[in-house]
Structure formats: structure tokens, C-alpha cells
PDB file of N, CA, C and O in Angstrom:
ATOM      1  N   MET A   1       0.769  -1.131  -0.006  1.00  0.00           N
ATOM      2  CA  MET A   1      -0.034   0.007   0.000  1.00  0.00           C
ATOM      3  C   MET A   1       0.883   1.260   0.008  1.00  0.00           C
ATOM      4  O   MET A   1       1.894   1.296   0.709  1.00  0.00           O
ATOM      5  N   SER A   2       0.498   2.286  -0.793  1.00  0.00           N
ATOM      6  CA  SER A   2       1.270   3.513  -0.960  1.00  0.00           C
ATOM      7  C   SER A   2       0.551   4.550  -0.193  1.00  0.00           C
ATOM      8  O   SER A   2      -0.678   4.578  -0.128  1.00  0.00           O
ATOM      9  N   VAL A   3       1.344   5.418   0.399  1.00  0.00           N
ATOM     10  CA  VAL A   3       0.802   6.617   1.164  1.00  0.00           C
ATOM     11  C   VAL A   3       1.407   7.900   0.461  1.00  0.00           C
ATOM     12  O   VAL A   3       2.625   8.005   0.319  1.00  0.00           O
ATOM     13  N   ALA A   4       0.585   8.808   0.054  1.00  0.00           N
ATOM     14  CA  ALA A   4       1.057  10.069  -0.496  1.00  0.00           C
ATOM     15  C   ALA A   4       0.932  11.218   0.495  1.00  0.00           C
ATOM     16  O   ALA A   4       0.039  11.213   1.343  1.00  0.00           O
ATOM     17  N   LYS A   5       1.769  12.144   0.400  1.00  0.00           N
ATOM     18  CA  LYS A   5       1.772  13.334   1.264  1.00  0.00           C
ATOM     19  C   LYS A   5       1.648  14.493   0.271  1.00  0.00           C
ATOM     20  O   LYS A   5       2.106  14.348  -0.862  1.00  0.00           O
ATOM     21  N   VAL A   6       1.073  15.597   0.621  1.00  0.00           N
ATOM     22  CA  VAL A   6       0.898  16.819  -0.186  1.00  0.00           C
ATOM     23  C   VAL A   6       1.440  17.918   0.659  1.00  0.00           C
ATOM     24  O   VAL A   6       1.086  18.076   1.828  1.00  0.00           O
ATOM     25  N   ILE A   7       2.400  18.755  -0.017  1.00  0.00           N
ATOM     26  CA  ILE A   7       2.941  19.915   0.632  1.00  0.00           C
ATOM     27  C   ILE A   7       2.597  21.210  -0.237  1.00  0.00           C
ATOM     28  O   ILE A   7       2.289  21.066  -1.420  1.00  0.00           O
ATOM     29  N   GLU A   8       2.642  22.342   0.288  1.00  0.00           N
ATOM     30  CA  GLU A   8       2.300  23.530  -0.520  1.00  0.00           C
ATOM     31  C   GLU A   8       3.501  24.492  -0.503  1.00  0.00           C
ATOM     32  O   GLU A   8       4.014  24.797   0.574  1.00  0.00           O
ATOM     33  N   ILE A   9       3.949  24.964  -1.632  1.00  0.00           N
ATOM     34  CA  ILE A   9       5.094  25.812  -1.769  1.00  0.00           C
ATOM     35  C   ILE A   9       4.779  26.959  -2.690  1.00  0.00           C
ATOM     36  O   ILE A   9       3.832  26.899  -3.474  1.00  0.00           O
ATOM     37  N   SER A  10       5.564  27.992  -2.595  1.00  0.00           N
ATOM     38  CA  SER A  10       5.506  29.131  -3.483  1.00  0.00           C
ATOM     39  C   SER A  10       6.826  29.225  -4.120  1.00  0.00           C
ATOM     40  O   SER A  10       7.857  28.940  -3.512  1.00  0.00           O
ATOM     41  N   SER A  11       6.800  29.653  -5.435  1.00  0.00           N
ATOM     42  CA  SER A  11       8.024  29.877  -6.307  1.00  0.00           C
ATOM     43  C   SER A  11       7.748  30.962  -7.209  1.00  0.00           C
ATOM     44  O   SER A  11       6.615  31.339  -7.505  1.00  0.00           O
ATOM     45  N   SER A  12       8.952  31.509  -7.684  1.00  0.00           N
ATOM     46  CA  SER A  12       8.841  32.638  -8.607  1.00  0.00           C
ATOM     47  C   SER A  12       9.970  32.634  -9.687  1.00  0.00           C
ATOM     48  O   SER A  12      10.987  31.957  -9.539  1.00  0.00           O
ATOM     49  N   SER A  13       9.757  33.375 -10.714  1.00  0.00           N
ATOM     50  CA  SER A  13      10.652  33.489 -11.854  1.00  0.00           C
ATOM     51  C   SER A  13      10.464  34.739 -12.508  1.00  0.00           C
ATOM     52  O   SER A  13       9.321  35.196 -12.522  1.00  0.00           O
ATOM     53  N   PRO A  14      11.474  35.430 -13.105  1.00  0.00           N
ATOM     54  CA  PRO A  14      11.377  36.642 -13.861  1.00  0.00           C
ATOM     55  C   PRO A  14      11.004  36.246 -15.351  1.00  0.00           C
ATOM     56  O   PRO A  14      10.604  37.136 -16.102  1.00  0.00           O
ATOM     57  N   GLN A  15      11.115  35.023 -15.776  1.00  0.00           N
ATOM     58  CA  GLN A  15      10.944  34.587 -17.067  1.00  0.00           C
ATOM     59  C   GLN A  15       9.526  34.164 -17.396  1.00  0.00           C
ATOM     60  O   GLN A  15       8.929  34.763 -18.291  1.00  0.00           O
ATOM     61  N   SER A  16       8.935  33.157 -16.725  1.00  0.00           N
ATOM     62  CA  SER A  16       7.711  32.615 -17.113  1.00  0.00           C
ATOM     63  C   SER A  16       7.121  31.796 -15.897  1.00  0.00           C
ATOM     64  O   SER A  16       7.752  31.452 -14.898  1.00  0.00           O
ATOM     65  N   ILE A  17       5.763  31.544 -16.177  1.00  0.00           N
ATOM     66  CA  ILE A  17       5.029  30.752 -15.262  1.00  0.00           C
ATOM     67  C   ILE A  17       5.662  29.326 -15.190  1.00  0.00           C
ATOM     68  O   ILE A  17       5.924  28.774 -14.121  1.00  0.00           O
ATOM     69  N   GLU A  18       5.882  28.787 -16.401  1.00  0.00           N
ATOM     70  CA  GLU A  18       6.494  27.441 -16.508  1.00  0.00           C
ATOM     71  C   GLU A  18       7.856  27.404 -15.795  1.00  0.00           C
ATOM     72  O   GLU A  18       8.159  26.424 -15.115  1.00  0.00           O
ATOM     73  N   ASP A  19       8.640  28.402 -15.933  1.00  0.00           N
ATOM     74  CA  ASP A  19       9.943  28.404 -15.216  1.00  0.00           C
ATOM     75  C   ASP A  19       9.761  28.499 -13.742  1.00  0.00           C
ATOM     76  O   ASP A  19      10.550  27.933 -12.984  1.00  0.00           O
ATOM     77  N   ALA A  20       8.736  29.205 -13.300  1.00  0.00           N
ATOM     78  CA  ALA A  20       8.500  29.219 -11.810  1.00  0.00           C
ATOM     79  C   ALA A  20       8.191  27.881 -11.294  1.00  0.00           C
ATOM     80  O   ALA A  20       8.708  27.459 -10.260  1.00  0.00           O
ATOM     81  N   VAL A  21       7.343  27.196 -12.010  1.00  0.00           N
ATOM     82  CA  VAL A  21       6.995  25.821 -11.579  1.00  0.00           C
ATOM     83  C   VAL A  21       8.196  24.958 -11.629  1.00  0.00           C
ATOM     84  O   VAL A  21       8.457  24.261 -10.649  1.00  0.00           O
ATOM     85  N   LYS A  22       8.923  24.940 -12.639  1.00  0.00           N
ATOM     86  CA  LYS A  22      10.275  24.141 -12.788  1.00  0.00           C
ATOM     87  C   LYS A  22      11.217  24.370 -11.606  1.00  0.00           C
ATOM     88  O   LYS A  22      11.701  23.428 -10.978  1.00  0.00           O
ATOM     89  N   ARG A  23      11.462  25.668 -11.320  1.00  0.00           N
ATOM     90  CA  ARG A  23      12.339  26.042 -10.234  1.00  0.00           C
ATOM     91  C   ARG A  23      11.780  25.662  -8.879  1.00  0.00           C
ATOM     92  O   ARG A  23      12.549  25.348  -7.971  1.00  0.00           O
ATOM     93  N   GLY A  24      10.483  25.679  -8.716  1.00  0.00           N
ATOM     94  CA  GLY A  24       9.902  25.198  -7.434  1.00  0.00           C
ATOM     95  C   GLY A  24      10.041  23.623  -7.291  1.00  0.00           C
ATOM     96  O   GLY A  24      10.415  23.118  -6.232  1.00  0.00           O
ATOM     97  N   LEU A  25       9.743  22.928  -8.334  1.00  0.00           N
ATOM     98  CA  LEU A  25       9.867  21.527  -8.308  1.00  0.00           C
ATOM     99  C   LEU A  25      11.355  21.134  -8.070  1.00  0.00           C
ATOM    100  O   LEU A  25      11.655  20.226  -7.295  1.00  0.00           O
ATOM    101  N   ALA A  26      12.257  21.844  -8.756  1.00  0.00           N
ATOM    102  CA  ALA A  26      13.619  21.418  -8.717  1.00  0.00           C
ATOM    103  C   ALA A  26      14.188  21.686  -7.269  1.00  0.00           C
ATOM    104  O   ALA A  26      14.915  20.854  -6.726  1.00  0.00           O
ATOM    105  N   LYS A  27      13.861  22.786  -6.705  1.00  0.00           N
ATOM    106  CA  LYS A  27      14.198  23.129  -5.269  1.00  0.00           C
ATOM    107  C   LYS A  27      13.644  22.150  -4.279  1.00  0.00           C
ATOM    108  O   LYS A  27      14.346  21.727  -3.361  1.00  0.00           O
ATOM    109  N   THR A  28      12.309  21.755  -4.458  1.00  0.00           N
ATOM    110  CA  THR A  28      11.716  20.748  -3.553  1.00  0.00           C
ATOM    111  C   THR A  28      12.375  19.357  -3.723  1.00  0.00           C
ATOM    112  O   THR A  28      12.495  18.578  -2.777  1.00  0.00           O
ATOM    113  N   ALA A  29      12.780  19.096  -4.938  1.00  0.00           N
ATOM    114  CA  ALA A  29      13.368  17.784  -5.176  1.00  0.00           C
ATOM    115  C   ALA A  29      14.687  17.575  -4.514  1.00  0.00           C
ATOM    116  O   ALA A  29      15.170  16.453  -4.364  1.00  0.00           O
ATOM    117  N   GLU A  30      15.282  18.721  -4.106  1.00  0.00           N
ATOM    118  CA  GLU A  30      16.584  18.604  -3.266  1.00  0.00           C
ATOM    119  C   GLU A  30      16.368  17.935  -1.912  1.00  0.00           C
ATOM    120  O   GLU A  30      17.276  17.282  -1.398  1.00  0.00           O
ATOM    121  N   SER A  31      15.075  18.099  -1.276  1.00  0.00           N
ATOM    122  CA  SER A  31      14.946  17.476   0.032  1.00  0.00           C
ATOM    123  C   SER A  31      13.767  16.548   0.001  1.00  0.00           C
ATOM    124  O   SER A  31      13.498  15.959   1.047  1.00  0.00           O
ATOM    125  N   VAL A  32      13.060  16.350  -1.018  1.00  0.00           N
ATOM    126  CA  VAL A  32      11.861  15.468  -1.122  1.00  0.00           C
ATOM    127  C   VAL A  32      12.050  14.379  -2.207  1.00  0.00           C
ATOM    128  O   VAL A  32      12.311  14.702  -3.366  1.00  0.00           O
ATOM    129  N   LYS A  33      11.925  13.152  -1.845  1.00  0.00           N
ATOM    130  CA  LYS A  33      11.988  12.037  -2.946  1.00  0.00           C
ATOM    131  C   LYS A  33      10.561  11.675  -3.284  1.00  0.00           C
ATOM    132  O   LYS A  33       9.576  11.932  -2.592  1.00  0.00           O
ATOM    133  N   ASN A  34      10.585  11.023  -4.480  1.00  0.00           N
ATOM    134  CA  ASN A  34       9.340  10.357  -5.024  1.00  0.00           C
ATOM    135  C   ASN A  34       8.200  11.418  -5.373  1.00  0.00           C
ATOM    136  O   ASN A  34       7.023  11.170  -5.112  1.00  0.00           O
ATOM    137  N   ILE A  35       8.576  12.528  -5.933  1.00  0.00           N
ATOM    138  CA  ILE A  35       7.504  13.452  -6.311  1.00  0.00           C
ATOM    139  C   ILE A  35       6.731  12.835  -7.480  1.00  0.00           C
ATOM    140  O   ILE A  35       7.301  12.336  -8.451  1.00  0.00           O
ATOM    141  N   GLN A  36       5.387  12.897  -7.332  1.00  0.00           N
ATOM    142  CA  GLN A  36       4.578  12.377  -8.291  1.00  0.00           C
ATOM    143  C   GLN A  36       3.736  13.403  -9.106  1.00  0.00           C
ATOM    144  O   GLN A  36       3.216  13.029 -10.157  1.00  0.00           O
ATOM    145  N   GLY A  37       3.589  14.604  -8.692  1.00  0.00           N
ATOM    146  CA  GLY A  37       2.935  15.636  -9.445  1.00  0.00           C
ATOM    147  C   GLY A  37       2.644  16.841  -8.696  1.00  0.00           C
ATOM    148  O   GLY A  37       2.842  16.884  -7.482  1.00  0.00           O
ATOM    149  N   ALA A  38       2.184  17.818  -9.350  1.00  0.00           N
ATOM    150  CA  ALA A  38       1.939  19.264  -8.759  1.00  0.00           C
ATOM    151  C   ALA A  38       0.643  19.862  -9.346  1.00  0.00           C
ATOM    152  O   ALA A  38       0.314  19.712 -10.522  1.00  0.00           O
ATOM    153  N   TRP A  39      -0.022  20.511  -8.484  1.00  0.00           N
ATOM    154  CA  TRP A  39      -1.300  21.316  -8.869  1.00  0.00           C
ATOM    155  C   TRP A  39      -0.953  22.819  -8.717  1.00  0.00           C
ATOM    156  O   TRP A  39      -0.529  23.274  -7.655  1.00  0.00           O
ATOM    157  N   ILE A  40      -1.141  23.529  -9.772  1.00  0.00           N
ATOM    158  CA  ILE A  40      -0.947  24.945  -9.609  1.00  0.00           C
ATOM    159  C   ILE A  40      -2.171  25.685  -9.025  1.00  0.00           C
ATOM    160  O   ILE A  40      -3.175  25.838  -9.722  1.00  0.00           O
ATOM    161  N   ASN A  41      -2.107  26.138  -7.777  1.00  0.00           N
ATOM    162  CA  ASN A  41      -3.253  26.742  -7.104  1.00  0.00           C
ATOM    163  C   ASN A  41      -3.557  28.178  -7.584  1.00  0.00           C
ATOM    164  O   ASN A  41      -4.687  28.586  -7.855  1.00  0.00           O
ATOM    165  N   GLU A  42      -2.390  28.915  -7.661  1.00  0.00           N
ATOM    166  CA  GLU A  42      -2.550  30.388  -7.937  1.00  0.00           C
ATOM    167  C   GLU A  42      -1.408  30.846  -8.785  1.00  0.00           C
ATOM    168  O   GLU A  42      -0.312  30.293  -8.693  1.00  0.00           O
ATOM    169  N   THR A  43      -1.622  31.827  -9.600  1.00  0.00           N
ATOM    170  CA  THR A  43      -0.540  32.405 -10.369  1.00  0.00           C
ATOM    171  C   THR A  43      -0.736  33.964 -10.238  1.00  0.00           C
ATOM    172  O   THR A  43      -1.852  34.480 -10.307  1.00  0.00           O
ATOM    173  N   LYS A  44       0.324  34.615 -10.060  1.00  0.00           N
ATOM    174  CA  LYS A  44       0.385  36.060  -9.864  1.00  0.00           C
ATOM    175  C   LYS A  44       1.460  36.672 -10.733  1.00  0.00           C
ATOM    176  O   LYS A  44       2.579  36.161 -10.780  1.00  0.00           O
ATOM    177  N   ALA A  45       1.130  37.809 -11.457  1.00  0.00           N
ATOM    178  CA  ALA A  45       2.105  38.447 -12.127  1.00  0.00           C
ATOM    179  C   ALA A  45       2.531  39.755 -11.321  1.00  0.00           C
ATOM    180  O   ALA A  45       1.657  40.536 -10.945  1.00  0.00           O
ATOM    181  N   VAL A  46       3.750  39.966 -11.083  1.00  0.00           N
ATOM    182  CA  VAL A  46       4.190  41.274 -10.390  1.00  0.00           C
ATOM    183  C   VAL A  46       4.578  42.168 -11.518  1.00  0.00           C
ATOM    184  O   VAL A  46       5.301  41.749 -12.422  1.00  0.00           O
ATOM    185  N   THR A  47       4.100  43.435 -11.492  1.00  0.00           N
ATOM    186  CA  THR A  47       4.269  44.318 -12.572  1.00  0.00           C
ATOM    187  C   THR A  47       4.955  45.748 -12.201  1.00  0.00           C
ATOM    188  O   THR A  47       4.928  46.189 -11.052  1.00  0.00           O
ATOM    189  N   LYS A  48       5.522  46.375 -13.203  1.00  0.00           N
ATOM    190  CA  LYS A  48       5.905  47.729 -13.001  1.00  0.00           C
ATOM    191  C   LYS A  48       4.724  48.654 -13.127  1.00  0.00           C
ATOM    192  O   LYS A  48       3.676  48.188 -13.575  1.00  0.00           O
ATOM    193  N   PRO A  49       4.790  49.918 -12.775  1.00  0.00           N
ATOM    194  CA  PRO A  49       3.659  50.759 -12.967  1.00  0.00           C
ATOM    195  C   PRO A  49       3.066  50.948 -14.414  1.00  0.00           C
ATOM    196  O   PRO A  49       1.941  51.410 -14.607  1.00  0.00           O
ATOM    197  N   ASP A  50       3.936  50.546 -15.423  1.00  0.00           N
ATOM    198  CA  ASP A  50       3.445  50.644 -16.780  1.00  0.00           C
ATOM    199  C   ASP A  50       2.732  49.393 -17.249  1.00  0.00           C
ATOM    200  O   ASP A  50       2.228  49.316 -18.369  1.00  0.00           O
ATOM    201  N   GLY A  51       2.703  48.382 -16.325  1.00  0.00           N
ATOM    202  CA  GLY A  51       1.970  47.150 -16.685  1.00  0.00           C
ATOM    203  C   GLY A  51       2.840  46.042 -17.170  1.00  0.00           C
ATOM    204  O   GLY A  51       2.357  44.927 -17.364  1.00  0.00           O
ATOM    205  N   SER A  52       4.087  46.293 -17.371  1.00  0.00           N
ATOM    206  CA  SER A  52       4.999  45.249 -17.782  1.00  0.00           C
ATOM    207  C   SER A  52       5.260  44.286 -16.676  1.00  0.00           C
ATOM    208  O   SER A  52       5.353  44.701 -15.521  1.00  0.00           O
ATOM    209  N   VAL A  53       5.389  42.973 -16.978  1.00  0.00           N
ATOM    210  CA  VAL A  53       5.584  41.916 -15.918  1.00  0.00           C
ATOM    211  C   VAL A  53       7.029  41.908 -15.641  1.00  0.00           C
ATOM    212  O   VAL A  53       7.865  41.907 -16.545  1.00  0.00           O
ATOM    213  N   THR A  54       7.342  41.902 -14.289  1.00  0.00           N
ATOM    214  CA  THR A  54       8.720  41.827 -13.759  1.00  0.00           C
ATOM    215  C   THR A  54       8.985  40.403 -13.180  1.00  0.00           C
ATOM    216  O   THR A  54      10.126  39.941 -13.183  1.00  0.00           O
ATOM    217  N   GLU A  55       7.956  39.736 -12.700  1.00  0.00           N
ATOM    218  CA  GLU A  55       8.086  38.390 -11.997  1.00  0.00           C
ATOM    219  C   GLU A  55       6.818  37.604 -12.113  1.00  0.00           C
ATOM    220  O   GLU A  55       5.732  38.181 -12.057  1.00  0.00           O
ATOM    221  N   TRP A  56       6.914  36.316 -12.272  1.00  0.00           N
ATOM    222  CA  TRP A  56       5.799  35.442 -12.141  1.00  0.00           C
ATOM    223  C   TRP A  56       5.849  34.654 -10.907  1.00  0.00           C
ATOM    224  O   TRP A  56       6.892  34.097 -10.565  1.00  0.00           O
ATOM    225  N   ARG A  57       4.725  34.581 -10.196  1.00  0.00           N
ATOM    226  CA  ARG A  57       4.759  33.702  -8.961  1.00  0.00           C
ATOM    227  C   ARG A  57       3.603  32.773  -8.971  1.00  0.00           C
ATOM    228  O   ARG A  57       2.505  33.094  -9.426  1.00  0.00           O
ATOM    229  N   VAL A  58       3.890  31.545  -8.429  1.00  0.00           N
ATOM    230  CA  VAL A  58       2.969  30.473  -8.413  1.00  0.00           C
ATOM    231  C   VAL A  58       2.971  29.882  -6.963  1.00  0.00           C
ATOM    232  O   VAL A  58       3.979  29.815  -6.259  1.00  0.00           O
ATOM    233  N   ASN A  59       1.798  29.490  -6.626  1.00  0.00           N
ATOM    234  CA  ASN A  59       1.656  28.639  -5.394  1.00  0.00           C
ATOM    235  C   ASN A  59       1.106  27.271  -5.851  1.00  0.00           C
ATOM    236  O   ASN A  59       0.102  27.170  -6.556  1.00  0.00           O
ATOM    237  N   MET A  60       1.819  26.242  -5.408  1.00  0.00           N
ATOM    238  CA  MET A  60       1.439  24.910  -5.860  1.00  0.00           C
ATOM    239  C   MET A  60       1.463  23.853  -4.819  1.00  0.00           C
ATOM    240  O   MET A  60       2.174  23.977  -3.821  1.00  0.00           O
ATOM    241  N   ARG A  61       0.707  22.814  -5.020  1.00  0.00           N
ATOM    242  CA  ARG A  61       0.770  21.699  -4.041  1.00  0.00           C
ATOM    243  C   ARG A  61       1.469  20.568  -4.821  1.00  0.00           C
ATOM    244  O   ARG A  61       1.230  20.256  -5.988  1.00  0.00           O
ATOM    245  N   ILE A  62       2.372  20.002  -3.991  1.00  0.00           N
ATOM    246  CA  ILE A  62       3.226  18.931  -4.613  1.00  0.00           C
ATOM    247  C   ILE A  62       2.952  17.592  -3.922  1.00  0.00           C
ATOM    248  O   ILE A  62       2.928  17.552  -2.692  1.00  0.00           O
ATOM    249  N   SER A  63       2.753  16.549  -4.623  1.00  0.00           N
ATOM    250  CA  SER A  63       2.399  15.264  -3.963  1.00  0.00           C
ATOM    251  C   SER A  63       3.601  14.308  -4.182  1.00  0.00           C
ATOM    252  O   SER A  63       4.221  14.304  -5.245  1.00  0.00           O
ATOM    253  N   PHE A  64       3.921  13.463  -3.093  1.00  0.00           N
ATOM    254  CA  PHE A  64       4.925  12.586  -3.222  1.00  0.00           C
ATOM    255  C   PHE A  64       4.690  11.325  -2.380  1.00  0.00           C
ATOM    256  O   PHE A  64       3.980  11.394  -1.377  1.00  0.00           O
ATOM    257  N   ILE A  65       5.246  10.212  -2.746  1.00  0.00           N
ATOM    258  CA  ILE A  65       5.014   8.928  -2.020  1.00  0.00           C
ATOM    259  C   ILE A  65       5.850   8.974  -0.697  1.00  0.00           C
ATOM    260  O   ILE A  65       7.010   9.386  -0.693  1.00  0.00           O
ATOM    261  N   VAL A  66       5.269   8.575   0.314  1.00  0.00           N
ATOM    262  CA  VAL A  66       6.031   8.416   1.598  1.00  0.00           C
ATOM    263  C   VAL A  66       6.568   6.976   1.669  1.00  0.00           C
ATOM    264  O   VAL A  66       5.845   6.004   1.452  1.00  0.00           O
ATOM    265  N   GLU A  67       7.877   6.887   1.986  1.00  0.00           N
ATOM    266  CA  GLU A  67       8.509   5.489   2.003  1.00  0.00           C
ATOM    267  C   GLU A  67       8.373   5.054   3.448  1.00  0.00           C
ATOM    268  O   GLU A  67       8.792   3.953   3.803  1.00  0.00           O
TER     269      GLU A  67
END
């Protein structure tokens, strides 16, 4: 029988939403084994006063199998 655990993290990137997700997963994988997937809960664009995007932020839940 497998048991899964879910944690919630926040991550950011100046490049894209996809890069923010990849950075968050890579950093989490440094200390968590058996990552199975991620759900993106929220996405935020940080902007300059002129409306141009300076940073993408995501909140996500990551599931992994507990050994």
C-alpha cells in the first residue's frame, strides 16, 4: 500500500510561469523524494507601474509517495 503526502510551496521566476513551476519542483526535489505531481493553485504577475511583468509567482501543491 502506498501513502502520499501533499505539501504547498511558493515559487517565482522573472521569465515565465513554466519556469517558476520548474524552479519550485527542482528546489523541492533537493529534499523530497518520489515526487508524483503538482497542482498549480494560484498564479500572480508582479508588474511595473506601466503594466509590464517583472516576475511570475505560483503557489502549488506537490504530492509525493512516503516511504
